N, C-alpha and C positions, 0 to 999 in steps of 0.2 A: 444554468447549462442544460442543454438537451442531452440526456442520457443515451440516446439512441444513436447520437454522432460518435459516442466512445466505442460502441460495440465493434469488436473486431481490431480495434487500435492498439497499438504498443502503448503500454501503461506501466507506470513505475511507482511502487510504494516507497517513499523515502522516510525512514525513521531516524530520528535523532534522539540521542540519551542526555541526561543532566550533565555529562562530561563533555557535551558538544561532539561526540563521536556518533558517525552516521553508518547506515548500512541501506543499501537499495535492493529491492526485490522487484524484477521486472518481468513482464509476460503480456498477456493479452488481456484487454478488457472485455467481458462478456456480459451483456444484459440478457438477463433470464427473468422468468415470470416472478421470481422471489427477490430479484434486485440485481446489483451490478456485483460483479466478481472478477477478481485478478486470477487468471488462469496461467499457471508455470508448469514447465516440464518437471515431470516427477514429483510433483507435490499436489496436494488437494486444494481444490480452489480456495481462495481468500475472499470472504466477503467484505465488500466496501459498504460500510454502513451507512444508511440512509442521512444520518446527522453529519456526515462528513462530506456529503456530496457538493455542499456549497464551497468547500475548501479545494476542490480539484481544479488544477490549473493546466492551461496549455503550455507547452514548452515552446518558446519564442526564440530562443538563442541556440545556435548550432554548439556553441561551448558547453551550455547546459545540457543539451541533447546528448553530447558525449559522455559526460559525467553519468547522466541517467539512463544509460545503455540504448540509447536510439528512440527513447520515448516519445511519444507524440502528446502525452498527457500525464500529470503525475499528482500524488496527494502526499503532503509532506505533514508527518505527525510526530509529535514529541512523545517519548516513552520513558519509563522508569522502572527500576527494580522492584520486584514485590517485596513488601516487608516480610521478615523472617516468621512473625508470629502470626501471620495472616493465613486464614485457610483456604487453599486454592479453589474451594468450591465457590467463592464469591467472585470470582474472575472467569471472564470467557478465555477458553482456550482458542489460539489462532493457529496453532502448528507452526508459526514462524519461529526459528532459532537464531539467536544474535551469534553471529560468528565468534569463535576463540580467538 
């Protein structure tokens, strides 16, 4: 996928946990010198890591577009809880919060 075509488009990051619960974060995709970012209101930009680029998909269904908050493109990632005994220094802070 040509990343330049994502710049300025509605983009959703779709996260699903091990219990098959999902949350979506939507905003605008911005291509910068340092890579691709999801920009959201009132939040710091979220970096879309280069190893995820091949997983970015175009929204082709209007039903899915509604679920993904009007997005033109999305990235679906599986996430899990941090082990209690792990030190947080080995994980990258994203600034994203799972809703209660």
